[in-house]
C-alpha positions as CSV (number, residue, x, y, z in Angstrom):
1,X,36.0,-22.4,12.3
2,X,33.0,-24.6,11.6
3,X,32.6,-25.3,15.3
4,X,32.8,-21.6,16.1
5,X,30.1,-20.8,13.5
6,X,27.9,-23.6,14.9
7,X,28.2,-22.3,18.4
8,X,27.7,-18.7,17.6
9,X,25.5,-18.8,14.5
10,X,22.6,-16.9,16.0
11,X,24.8,-14.1,17.3
12,X,26.5,-13.9,13.8
13,X,23.2,-13.7,12.0
14,X,21.9,-11.1,14.5
15,X,25.1,-9.0,14.0
16,X,24.8,-9.2,10.2
17,X,21.1,-8.2,10.5
18,X,22.1,-5.2,12.6
19,X,24.7,-4.2,10.0
20,X,22.1,-4.4,7.3
21,X,19.7,-2.2,9.2
22,X,22.5,0.3,9.9
23,X,23.4,0.5,6.2
24,X,19.7,1.1,5.4
25,X,18.9,3.3,8.4
26,X,17.2,6.0,6.4
27,X,15.0,3.5,4.6
28,X,14.2,1.8,7.9
29,X,13.4,5.1,9.7
30,X,11.1,6.1,6.8
31,X,9.3,2.7,6.9
32,X,8.8,2.8,10.7
33,X,7.7,6.5,10.5
34,X,4.8,5.7,8.2
35,X,3.8,2.3,9.9
36,X,5.5,2.0,13.2
37,X,2.7,0.3,15.1
38,X,1.8,-2.0,12.2
39,X,5.4,-3.1,11.5
40,X,6.3,-3.7,15.2
41,X,3.0,-5.6,15.6
42,X,3.6,-7.8,12.6
43,X,7.1,-8.7,13.7
44,X,5.9,-9.3,17.2
45,X,3.1,-11.6,15.8
46,X,5.8,-13.9,14.5
47,X,7.2,-14.3,18.1
48,X,3.7,-14.7,19.6
49,X,1.8,-16.6,16.9
50,X,4.6,-18.5,15.2
51,X,4.1,-22.3,15.2
52,X,6.3,-25.2,14.4
53,X,5.8,-26.3,10.8
54,X,6.9,-29.3,8.8
55,X,6.8,-27.2,5.6
56,X,10.2,-26.3,4.2
57,X,9.8,-22.5,3.7
58,X,13.5,-21.7,3.2
59,X,13.3,-21.5,-0.6
60,X,9.8,-20.0,-0.9
61,X,10.8,-17.2,1.5
62,X,14.2,-16.8,-0.3
63,X,12.3,-16.6,-3.7
64,X,10.0,-13.9,-2.4
65,X,13.0,-11.9,-1.0
66,X,14.8,-12.4,-4.4
67,X,11.8,-11.1,-6.3
68,X,11.4,-8.0,-4.1
69,X,15.2,-7.3,-4.3
70,X,15.4,-7.8,-8.0
71,X,12.6,-5.2,-8.5
72,X,14.2,-2.9,-5.9
73,X,17.5,-3.1,-7.7
74,X,16.1,-2.4,-11.2
75,X,13.5,0.2,-10.2
76,X,15.3,1.7,-7.2
77,X,12.2,1.1,-5.1
78,X,13.0,1.7,-1.4
79,X,9.6,0.6,-0.2
80,X,10.1,-2.9,-1.6
81,X,13.6,-3.0,-0.2
82,X,12.2,-2.2,3.3
83,X,9.7,-5.0,2.9
84,X,12.5,-7.4,1.9
85,X,14.4,-6.4,5.1
86,X,11.2,-7.1,7.2
87,X,10.8,-10.5,5.5
88,X,14.4,-11.4,6.1
89,X,13.9,-10.9,9.9
90,X,11.0,-13.4,9.7
91,X,13.2,-15.6,7.5
92,X,16.0,-15.6,10.1
93,X,13.6,-16.3,12.9
94,X,12.1,-19.3,11.0
95,X,15.6,-20.6,10.2
96,X,16.5,-20.9,13.9
97,X,13.2,-22.0,15.3
98,X,11.2,-23.6,12.4
99,X,8.3,-21.5,13.6
100,X,6.2,-19.5,11.2
101,X,3.0,-17.5,11.1
102,X,1.1,-17.0,7.8
103,X,-1.2,-14.5,9.7
104,X,1.9,-12.4,10.6
105,X,3.2,-12.7,7.0
106,X,0.0,-11.1,5.8
107,X,0.4,-8.3,8.4
108,X,4.0,-7.6,7.3
109,X,2.8,-7.1,3.7
110,X,-0.3,-5.2,4.8
111,X,1.7,-2.6,6.8
112,X,4.4,-2.2,4.1
113,X,4.7,1.0,2.0
114,X,4.1,-1.3,-1.0
115,X,0.6,-1.9,0.2
116,X,0.0,1.8,1.0
117,X,1.0,2.7,-2.5
118,X,-1.1,0.0,-4.1
119,X,-4.1,1.1,-2.0
120,X,-3.6,4.8,-2.7
121,X,-3.7,4.1,-6.4
122,X,-7.1,2.5,-5.9
123,X,-8.7,4.8,-3.4
124,X,-10.2,7.3,-5.9
125,X,-11.9,4.5,-7.8
126,X,-13.1,2.8,-4.6
127,X,-14.5,6.1,-3.3
128,X,-16.3,6.9,-6.5
129,X,-17.8,3.5,-6.7
130,X,-19.0,3.7,-3.1
131,X,-20.4,7.1,-3.7
132,X,-22.3,6.0,-6.8
133,X,-23.7,3.0,-4.8
134,X,-24.9,5.4,-2.1
135,X,-26.5,7.6,-4.7
136,X,-28.4,4.6,-6.2
137,X,-29.6,3.7,-2.7
138,X,-30.6,7.2,-1.4
139,X,-32.2,8.5,-4.6
140,X,-35.3,6.5,-3.7
141,X,-35.6,8.1,-0.2
142,X,-34.3,11.7,-0.5
143,X,-34.2,14.2,-3.3
144,X,-30.7,14.2,-4.9
145,X,-30.3,16.6,-7.8
146,X,-27.2,14.8,-9.2
147,X,-24.0,13.2,-8.3
148,X,-20.6,14.3,-9.7
149,X,-17.8,12.0,-8.7
150,X,-17.7,12.4,-4.9
151,X,-20.0,15.4,-4.8
152,X,-23.7,15.1,-4.0
153,X,-26.0,17.9,-5.0
154,X,-29.0,18.0,-2.7
155,X,-31.4,20.9,-2.7
156,X,-28.9,23.1,-4.6
157,X,-26.3,22.4,-1.9
158,X,-23.1,20.5,-2.5
159,X,-22.0,17.7,-0.1
160,X,-18.4,16.4,-0.7
161,X,-17.3,13.1,0.7
162,X,-13.9,13.4,2.3
163,X,-10.7,11.4,1.8
164,X,-11.1,9.5,5.0
165,X,-14.1,7.7,3.6
166,X,-11.8,5.8,1.3
167,X,-11.1,3.7,4.4
168,X,-7.4,3.0,4.4
169,X,-6.9,3.5,8.1
170,X,-10.0,1.6,9.0
171,X,-9.2,-1.1,6.5
172,X,-5.8,-1.7,8.0
173,X,-7.1,-1.4,11.6
174,X,-9.8,-4.0,10.8
175,X,-7.3,-6.5,9.4
176,X,-5.0,-5.8,12.3
177,X,-7.7,-6.7,14.8
178,X,-8.7,-9.7,12.7
179,X,-5.1,-11.0,12.8
180,X,-5.0,-10.5,16.6
181,X,-8.3,-12.4,17.0
182,X,-7.1,-15.3,14.9
183,X,-3.8,-15.5,16.8
184,X,-5.7,-15.4,20.1
185,X,-8.0,-18.2,19.0
186,X,-5.0,-20.3,17.9
187,X,-3.4,-19.9,21.3
188,X,-6.7,-20.7,23.1
189,X,-7.4,-23.8,21.1
190,X,-3.8,-24.9,20.9
191,X,-4.4,-25.6,17.2
192,X,-3.8,-23.6,14.1
193,X,-5.7,-22.1,11.1
194,X,-4.8,-23.4,7.7
195,X,-4.1,-21.1,4.8
196,X,-7.6,-21.5,3.3
197,X,-9.3,-20.4,6.6
198,X,-6.9,-17.4,6.8
199,X,-7.7,-16.4,3.2
200,X,-11.5,-16.7,3.7
201,X,-11.5,-14.7,6.9
202,X,-9.4,-11.9,5.3
203,X,-11.9,-11.8,2.4
204,X,-14.7,-11.4,4.9
205,X,-12.9,-8.6,6.7
206,X,-12.4,-6.8,3.4
207,X,-16.1,-7.2,2.6
208,X,-17.0,-5.8,6.0
209,X,-14.8,-2.8,5.5
210,X,-16.6,-2.0,2.2
211,X,-20.0,-2.3,4.0
212,X,-18.7,-0.2,6.9
213,X,-17.6,2.7,4.6
214,X,-20.8,2.3,2.5
215,X,-23.0,2.9,5.6
216,X,-20.6,5.6,6.8
217,X,-21.1,7.7,3.7
218,X,-24.9,7.2,3.9
219,X,-25.0,8.4,7.5
220,X,-22.7,11.4,6.8
221,X,-25.0,12.5,4.0
222,X,-28.2,12.0,6.0
223,X,-26.8,14.0,8.8
224,X,-25.2,16.5,6.4
225,X,-21.9,16.1,8.3
226,X,-19.1,16.0,5.8
227,X,-16.9,18.6,7.5
228,X,-14.4,17.2,9.9
229,X,-15.6,17.6,13.5
230,X,-16.4,15.4,16.5
231,X,-19.7,14.2,15.1
232,X,-18.0,13.4,11.7
233,X,-15.3,11.2,13.4
234,X,-17.8,9.8,15.8
235,X,-20.0,8.5,13.0
236,X,-16.9,6.9,11.4
237,X,-16.1,5.1,14.6
238,X,-19.6,4.0,15.2
239,X,-20.0,2.5,11.7
240,X,-16.6,0.8,12.1
241,X,-17.7,-0.8,15.4
242,X,-21.2,-1.8,14.2
243,X,-20.4,-2.9,10.7
244,X,-16.9,-4.3,11.1
245,X,-15.8,-5.1,14.6
246,X,-19.1,-6.6,15.9
247,X,-19.6,-8.9,12.8
248,X,-15.9,-9.8,13.1
249,X,-16.4,-10.9,16.7
250,X,-19.4,-12.9,15.7
251,X,-17.8,-14.6,12.7
252,X,-14.6,-15.7,14.4
253,X,-16.8,-18.1,16.5
254,X,-17.4,-20.1,13.3
255,X,-13.7,-20.3,12.4
256,X,-12.1,-23.0,14.5
257,X,-8.4,-23.9,14.0
258,X,-8.1,-27.4,12.8
259,X,-4.4,-28.2,12.4
260,X,-2.7,-29.8,15.4
261,X,0.5,-28.4,16.8
262,X,3.6,-30.5,15.9
263,X,4.6,-32.1,19.2
264,X,8.3,-32.7,20.1
265,X,9.5,-31.4,16.7
266,X,13.1,-30.4,16.7
267,X,14.1,-27.1,15.3
268,X,16.1,-28.9,12.5
269,X,19.5,-28.1,11.1
270,X,20.3,-24.6,10.2
271,X,20.4,-24.1,6.4
272,X,23.5,-22.1,5.6
273,X,23.0,-21.7,1.9
274,X,19.5,-20.0,1.8
275,X,20.3,-17.5,4.6
276,X,23.7,-16.7,3.0
277,X,22.1,-16.1,-0.4
278,X,19.5,-13.9,1.3
279,X,22.2,-11.8,3.1
280,X,24.2,-11.4,-0.2
281,X,21.1,-10.2,-2.1
282,X,20.2,-7.7,0.7
283,X,23.8,-6.3,0.8
284,X,24.1,-5.9,-3.0
285,X,20.7,-4.2,-3.2
286,X,21.5,-2.0,-0.2
287,X,24.6,-0.7,-1.9
288,X,22.9,-0.1,-5.2
289,X,19.9,1.7,-3.7
290,X,22.2,4.1,-1.9
291,X,23.4,5.5,-5.2
292,X,21.9,8.6,-6.6
293,X,19.9,7.5,-9.7
294,X,19.8,9.3,-13.0
295,X,16.1,9.3,-14.1
296,X,16.7,11.1,-17.4
297,X,13.3,12.8,-17.2
298,X,14.0,15.4,-19.8
299,X,15.7,13.1,-22.4
300,X,13.9,13.2,-25.8
301,X,11.1,15.4,-24.3
302,X,8.5,16.9,-26.7
303,X,9.9,20.4,-27.7
304,X,6.5,21.8,-27.0
305,X,7.5,21.8,-23.3
306,X,9.7,24.8,-22.8
307,X,12.2,23.3,-20.4
308,X,14.2,26.6,-20.3
309,X,11.3,28.1,-18.3
310,X,11.2,25.2,-15.9
311,X,12.8,24.5,-12.5
312,X,13.8,21.3,-10.6
313,X,11.7,20.8,-7.5
314,X,14.0,17.9,-6.7
315,X,15.8,15.2,-8.7
316,X,12.5,13.4,-9.3
317,X,10.2,16.4,-10.2
318,X,10.6,19.1,-12.9
319,X,8.1,22.0,-12.9
320,X,7.1,24.3,-15.8
321,X,4.8,27.2,-15.1
322,X,2.9,28.9,-17.9
323,X,0.1,31.4,-17.9
324,X,-2.4,28.7,-19.0
325,X,-1.3,25.6,-17.1
326,X,1.1,24.1,-14.6
327,X,3.2,21.2,-15.9
328,X,5.0,18.6,-13.9
329,X,7.4,16.0,-15.3
330,X,8.0,13.3,-12.7
331,X,9.2,9.8,-12.0
332,X,6.4,7.2,-12.2
333,X,6.4,6.9,-8.4
334,X,4.7,10.3,-8.0
335,X,1.0,9.6,-8.5
336,X,-0.8,12.9,-9.2
337,X,-3.9,11.8,-7.3
338,X,-1.8,11.4,-4.1
339,X,0.2,14.6,-4.6
340,X,-2.9,16.7,-5.2
341,X,-4.8,15.2,-2.3
342,X,-1.8,15.8,-0.1
343,X,-1.8,19.5,-1.1
344,X,-5.4,20.0,0.0
345,X,-7.2,19.4,-3.3
346,X,-10.5,17.3,-3.3
347,X,-10.7,14.8,-6.1
348,X,-14.2,15.1,-7.6
349,X,-13.8,12.8,-10.6
350,X,-11.1,10.5,-12.0
351,X,-11.3,8.6,-15.3
352,X,-9.5,7.5,-18.4
353,X,-10.3,9.5,-21.5
354,X,-9.2,9.7,-25.2
355,X,-7.3,12.8,-26.4
356,X,-5.8,13.0,-29.9
357,X,-6.6,9.3,-30.2
358,X,-4.5,8.4,-27.2
359,X,-5.7,7.3,-23.8
360,X,-4.7,9.5,-20.9
361,X,-6.0,10.1,-17.3
362,X,-8.3,12.9,-16.5
363,X,-9.0,14.3,-13.0
364,X,-11.5,17.0,-11.9
365,X,-10.6,18.5,-8.6
366,X,-11.4,21.4,-6.4
367,X,-9.7,23.7,-3.8
368,X,-11.0,26.9,-2.2
369,X,-14.2,26.6,-4.3
370,X,-12.1,26.7,-7.5
371,X,-12.2,23.8,-9.9
372,X,-9.2,22.5,-11.9
373,X,-8.8,20.0,-14.8
374,X,-5.7,17.8,-14.6
375,X,-4.5,15.5,-17.4
376,X,-1.7,13.0,-16.9
377,X,-0.1,10.0,-18.4
378,X,3.0,7.8,-18.3
379,X,5.4,8.3,-21.2
380,X,7.7,5.6,-22.5
381,X,9.5,5.5,-25.8
382,X,7.3,8.4,-27.0
383,X,4.1,6.5,-26.3
384,X,1.5,7.3,-23.7
385,X,0.3,4.8,-21.1
386,X,-2.3,5.0,-18.3
387,X,-1.3,1.8,-16.4
388,X,1.5,2.0,-13.9
389,X,1.9,-1.8,-13.9
390,X,2.5,-1.8,-17.7
391,X,5.2,0.9,-17.6
392,X,6.9,-0.6,-14.5
393,X,7.1,-4.0,-16.3
394,X,8.7,-2.3,-19.3
395,X,11.1,-0.5,-17.0
396,X,11.9,-3.8,-15.3
397,X,12.6,-5.6,-18.5
398,X,14.2,-3.0,-20.7
399,X,15.6,-0.6,-18.0
400,X,14.8,2.5,-20.0
401,X,13.7,5.9,-18.8
402,X,10.0,6.4,-18.0
403,X,8.4,9.7,-17.0
404,X,5.0,10.9,-15.8
405,X,3.6,14.1,-17.3
406,X,0.9,16.0,-15.5
407,X,-0.8,19.2,-17.0
408,X,-3.2,21.1,-14.8
409,X,-5.3,24.2,-15.5
410,X,-8.3,26.0,-14.1
411,X,-11.7,24.7,-15.3
412,X,-13.3,27.1,-17.8
């Protein structure tokens, strides 16, 4: 039996991996649907840019997969489970070849739904900060009446900066090109970048993305071209090329890989225990995550919310419509900023305020020239919170129900 396993271990692991992907086919399809190019590119980068390493990465990779699967199991988070599956593919490849690519690892995380969610939670703040920086710059050159969140008022005309200026697509594209350039440089020099060099180059690319979006907003305002058209997208591409791609091509010349390739290094013995533990964790989480969760969204809800007037949109969203306001009670995964933006609303302002001596989130938004005020917060154990990280940590530790309450009404 041992000889059979030794002779066919690669085929066995590949078969098990195929079974895991089949069990999780809906999660895999959703993950590929949102980031097909990025995920395929990241996995391919392991094959192209992977290098022999003397580092023992079995247990660090296993630890990372365990962390992702523990959170997925407790919070029923499919995006983290998909990321764990992607990392296991890289783990299996490393186990057989002893080749690894830290550049590709960054890309796997970058193109995961986890990163998308994290970035989406920050985009409103990023956009508002960029817009205010643009306002401070342009007020010395042109007459700006005022700025309100992402709205510029110039000569009694309102100019709204669109969602694309938050830069998620350009941000990921820039890092993707950066990863390709670094891998190309490694293959050309037959040497490898160390972790410090990779980290510094990534930080530079992030800075270049901020600069690119900063000048993009300035140019759009000066040309009064905030409506989506050919000129609008053309300005975005030009700023991306001038302020991100060109500097990237210049800077890569100063980053020379220093680590020599390991010559005549054997692949090493296959470690059965780490890969077996990884497989067990993935199977257990896969079976758990297929169960229909009970979110208990309406348990111990404030009686002021007349739930008999409400309806279930799905098992994660409960809606109450009143003449004065629209109320949503949701799972914490449903960020109102993302939901409103996806329904065509433009976020004008987002901030944390105090109401009845409790901190809650306030959003001012607009659609069809009508403004709305939206208040929302996370509720756990009859207390209000504004930090998603805080409530998820409490959920992770205590495994109790957490809900998000969102109240929206027309601005007076």
